[in-house]
C-alpha positions as CSV (number, residue, x, y, z in Angstrom):
1,M,0.0,0.0,0.0
2,A,1.4,3.4,-1.0
3,T,1.1,6.1,1.6
4,L,-0.7,9.2,0.5
5,T,1.1,12.5,0.7
6,K,-0.4,15.8,2.0
7,N,-0.7,17.0,-1.6
8,D,-2.6,13.8,-2.6
9,I,-5.1,14.4,0.2
10,L,-5.5,18.1,-0.7
11,A,-6.0,17.2,-4.4
12,M,-8.7,14.7,-3.5
13,R,-10.5,17.3,-1.5
14,K,-10.4,19.7,-4.4
15,K,-12.0,17.0,-6.6
16,G,-14.9,16.8,-4.2
17,Y,-13.9,14.0,-1.9
18,L,-14.4,15.9,1.3
19,T,-14.7,13.3,4.1
20,D,-12.1,10.9,5.4
21,S,-14.4,8.1,4.3
22,A,-14.7,9.4,0.7
23,I,-11.0,9.9,0.4
24,A,-10.3,6.4,1.8
25,S,-12.7,4.8,-0.6
26,Q,-11.1,6.5,-3.5
27,A,-7.6,5.6,-2.3
28,G,-8.4,2.1,-1.4
29,I,-7.4,2.4,2.3
30,T,-9.3,2.7,5.5
31,R,-10.9,5.8,6.9
32,Q,-8.8,5.4,10.0
33,A,-5.6,5.5,7.9
34,I,-6.8,8.8,6.3
35,H,-7.6,10.2,9.7
36,Q,-4.1,9.3,10.9
37,L,-2.5,10.9,7.8
38,R,-4.6,14.0,8.1
39,K,-3.5,14.4,11.7
40,K,0.2,13.7,10.7
41,Y,0.1,16.4,8.0
42,G,-1.8,18.9,10.2
43,L,-4.9,19.0,8.0
44,A,-8.1,20.2,9.5
45,K,-11.4,18.4,9.2
46,V,-13.5,19.7,6.4
47,K,-16.2,20.5,8.9
48,D,-13.8,22.8,10.7
49,R,-12.8,24.5,7.4
50,L,-16.4,25.0,6.6
51,K,-17.0,26.8,9.9
52,D,-14.3,29.3,9.0
53,R,-15.9,29.7,5.5
54,D,-19.3,30.3,7.1
55,R,-17.9,32.9,9.5
56,E,-16.4,34.8,6.5
57,I,-19.6,34.6,4.6
58,L,-21.6,36.0,7.5
59,A,-19.0,38.8,8.0
60,M,-19.4,39.7,4.3
61,Y,-23.2,39.7,4.5
62,N,-23.2,41.8,7.7
63,S,-20.9,44.3,6.1
64,G,-23.4,44.9,3.3
65,C,-22.4,42.5,0.5
66,L,-25.3,41.0,-1.5
67,A,-25.8,37.3,-1.6
68,D,-24.9,37.1,-5.3
69,E,-21.7,38.9,-4.7
70,I,-20.8,36.6,-1.9
71,A,-21.7,33.5,-3.9
72,K,-19.5,34.7,-6.8
73,A,-16.6,35.6,-4.5
74,R,-16.7,32.3,-2.6
75,D,-17.6,30.1,-5.7
76,I,-20.8,28.7,-4.1
77,S,-24.4,29.0,-5.1
78,I,-26.7,31.8,-3.9
79,S,-28.9,29.3,-2.2
80,Q,-26.0,28.0,-0.2
81,V,-25.2,31.6,0.9
82,Y,-28.8,31.9,2.1
83,R,-28.7,28.6,3.9
84,I,-25.5,29.7,5.8
85,I,-27.2,33.0,6.7
86,S,-30.4,31.4,7.9
87,R,-28.5,28.8,10.0
88,S,-26.8,31.6,11.9
89,K,-30.0,33.1,13.1
């Protein structure tokens, strides 16, 4: 079994494999192995990264940016912007 590098894991995340389980399935190894590699390389859980993204989106919205501007800037859908905003209330 070849060990995945930090760049391999980051590349898989960019392709849409966001969870440890999804990356493990794609790489043909266990979720626990991905978890250990992620810890070794100092990579945050996707969930933690999304919390940071959501805080940034809320800050943009609260500063007066429109939802379509936020969506374009963050490369997400307008409906996703509205979901993030409504979850924060």
